[in-house]
SEDRENRO-225456 format. One line per 3 residues: number of its first residue (from 1); their letters; for each residue z, y, x of N, C-alpha, C. Coordinates in Angstrom, 1 decimal. Example, Ala and Ser with C-alpha at 12.3 -4.5 7.8 and 13.67 -1.06 7.14 Angstrom:
REM SEDRENRO-225456
1	AS	7.8,-5.7,13.2,7.8,-4.5,12.3,7.8,-3.3,13.2 ~ 7.1,-2.2,12.8,7.1,-1.1,13.7,7.9,0.0,12.9 $
REM end
This chain:
REM SEDRENRO-225456
1	EGS	95.3,21.5,133.7,95.5,22.7,133.0,94.9,22.6,131.6 ~ 93.7,21.9,131.4,93.1,21.8,130.2,93.8,21.1,129.1 ~ 94.8,20.3,129.5,95.5,19.5,128.5,96.9,20.2,128.1 $
4	KPE	97.1,21.3,128.7,98.4,22.1,128.3,98.2,22.6,126.9 ~ 99.4,22.7,126.2,99.3,23.1,124.8,98.7,24.5,124.6 ~ 98.9,25.4,125.5,98.3,26.7,125.4,96.8,26.8,125.6 $
7	NIR	96.2,25.7,126.2,94.8,25.7,126.5,94.0,24.7,125.6 ~ 94.7,23.8,124.9,94.0,22.8,124.1,93.0,23.4,123.2 ~ 93.3,24.5,122.5,92.4,25.1,121.5,91.2,25.8,122.2 $
10	KNR	91.2,26.0,123.5,90.1,26.6,124.2,89.0,25.7,124.6 ~ 89.3,24.4,124.4,88.3,23.3,124.7,87.5,23.1,123.5 ~ 86.2,23.1,123.7,85.2,22.8,122.6,85.4,21.4,122.1 $
13	YKN	85.6,20.4,123.0,85.8,19.0,122.6,87.2,18.6,123.2 ~ 87.9,18.0,122.4,89.3,17.6,122.8,89.3,16.6,123.9 ~ 88.3,15.8,124.1,88.3,14.8,125.1,87.5,15.2,126.4 $
16	IIP	87.1,16.4,126.5,86.4,16.9,127.7,87.1,18.1,128.2 ~ 87.8,17.9,129.4,88.5,19.0,130.0,88.1,19.1,131.5 ~ 88.1,20.3,132.1,87.7,20.4,133.4,88.6,19.8,134.4 $
19	FDH	88.1,19.4,135.6,88.9,18.9,136.7,89.6,20.1,137.3 ~ 90.9,20.0,137.5,91.7,21.1,138.0,91.2,21.5,139.4 ~ 90.8,20.6,140.3,90.4,21.0,141.6,89.1,21.8,141.7 $
22	TRV	88.3,21.8,140.7,87.0,22.6,140.7,86.9,23.5,139.5 ~ 88.0,23.7,138.7,87.8,24.5,137.5,87.7,26.0,137.9 ~ 87.0,26.7,137.0,86.9,28.1,137.1,88.2,28.8,136.7 $
25	ILR	88.7,29.6,137.5,90.0,30.3,137.2,89.6,31.8,137.0 ~ 89.9,32.3,135.8,89.6,33.7,135.4,90.4,34.6,136.3 ~ 89.8,35.7,136.8,90.5,36.6,137.7,90.8,37.9,136.9 $
28	DIP	91.5,38.8,137.5,91.9,40.1,136.9,92.7,39.9,135.6 ~ 93.5,38.9,135.6,94.4,38.7,134.4,95.8,39.3,134.8 ~ 96.4,40.0,133.9,97.8,40.6,134.2,98.7,39.4,134.5 $
31	LDG	99.6,39.6,135.6,100.5,38.6,135.9,101.5,38.3,134.8 ~ 101.8,39.3,134.0,102.7,39.1,132.9,102.0,38.7,131.6 ~ 100.7,38.2,131.7,100.0,37.8,130.5,100.5,36.5,130.0 $
34	PPG	100.1,36.1,128.8,100.6,34.9,128.2,100.1,33.7,129.0 ~ 100.9,32.6,129.0,100.5,31.4,129.7,99.1,30.9,129.3 ~ 98.4,30.5,130.3,97.0,30.0,130.1,96.0,31.1,130.0 $
37	SDY	96.3,32.3,130.3,95.4,33.4,130.3,94.2,33.3,131.3 ~ 94.5,32.5,132.4,93.4,32.4,133.4,92.5,31.1,133.1 ~ 92.7,30.5,132.0,92.0,29.2,131.7,90.7,29.5,130.9 $
40	INA	89.7,28.8,131.4,88.4,28.6,130.6,87.9,27.2,130.9 ~ 87.3,26.6,129.9,86.9,25.2,130.1,85.5,25.3,130.8 ~ 85.6,25.3,132.2,84.5,25.4,133.0,84.8,24.9,134.4 $
43	NYI	83.8,24.3,135.1,84.0,23.8,136.4,82.8,24.4,137.3 ~ 83.1,24.7,138.5,82.1,25.0,139.5,81.4,23.7,139.8 ~ 80.1,23.7,140.0,79.3,22.6,140.4,78.6,22.9,141.7 $
46	RCD	78.4,21.9,142.5,77.7,22.1,143.8,76.5,21.2,143.8 ~ 75.3,21.7,144.0,74.1,20.9,144.1,73.2,21.4,145.1 ~ 72.3,20.6,145.6,71.3,21.0,146.6,70.2,21.8,145.9 $
49	FID	69.7,22.8,146.6,68.6,23.6,146.1,67.3,22.8,146.1 ~ 66.6,22.9,145.0,65.3,22.2,144.9,64.2,23.2,144.9 ~ 63.3,23.1,145.8,62.2,24.1,145.9,61.1,23.6,144.9 $
52	SNS	61.1,24.2,143.8,60.1,23.7,142.8,58.7,24.3,143.0 ~ 58.5,25.2,144.0,57.2,25.8,144.3,56.5,25.0,145.3 ~ 57.1,24.0,146.0,56.4,23.3,147.0,55.6,22.2,146.4 $
55	ESQ	54.6,21.7,147.1,53.7,20.6,146.6,54.5,19.3,146.7 ~ 54.5,18.6,145.7,55.3,17.3,145.7,54.3,16.2,146.2 ~ 54.9,15.1,146.6,54.2,14.0,147.0,54.5,12.8,146.1 $
58	DLN	53.5,11.9,145.9,53.7,10.7,145.1,54.4,9.7,146.0 ~ 54.6,8.5,145.5,55.3,7.5,146.3,54.5,7.0,147.5 ~ 53.2,7.2,147.5,52.3,6.8,148.6,52.2,7.8,149.7 $
61	GRN	52.9,9.0,149.5,52.9,10.0,150.5,51.7,11.0,150.4 ~ 50.9,10.9,149.3,49.8,11.8,149.1,50.4,13.0,148.3 ~ 49.7,14.1,148.6,50.1,15.3,147.8,49.7,15.1,146.3 $
64	ENS	50.5,15.7,145.4,50.2,15.5,144.0,48.9,16.2,143.6 ~ 48.5,17.3,144.3,47.3,18.0,144.0,46.1,17.5,144.7 ~ 46.2,16.5,145.5,45.0,16.0,146.2,44.4,14.8,145.4 $
67	SPH	43.1,14.6,145.6,42.4,13.6,144.9,42.4,12.3,145.8 ~ 42.5,11.1,145.1,42.5,9.9,145.9,41.0,9.6,146.4 ~ 40.1,10.4,145.9,38.7,10.2,146.3,38.3,11.2,147.3 $
70	GKD	37.2,10.9,148.0,36.7,11.8,149.0,36.0,13.0,148.3 ~ 35.4,13.9,149.2,34.8,15.1,148.6,33.7,14.9,147.7 ~ 33.0,13.7,147.9,31.8,13.4,147.1,32.2,12.6,145.8 $
73	GTS	33.5,12.4,145.6,34.0,11.7,144.4,34.1,10.2,144.6 ~ 33.7,9.7,145.7,33.9,8.2,146.0,35.2,7.9,146.7 ~ 35.6,6.7,146.6,36.8,6.3,147.3,36.6,6.3,148.7 $
76	S	37.7,6.6,149.5,37.6,6.7,150.9,38.2,5.5,151.6 $
REM end
């Protein structure tokens, strides 16, 4: 859809067009509207939710907020 003549000018960059299988299709457009009326240069994306409020762990499995030293400041 993005490479059709009626939609070319709607693309910000000429070489970046949305994939047809995941593109956003505008709704509530009159059926007798001009060709390309339902086109916008956008795709839906799917990603996993990342909980940024949880404590992260470093590569050694320790919590980011924990100290590598014991309570008295010495190595354990």
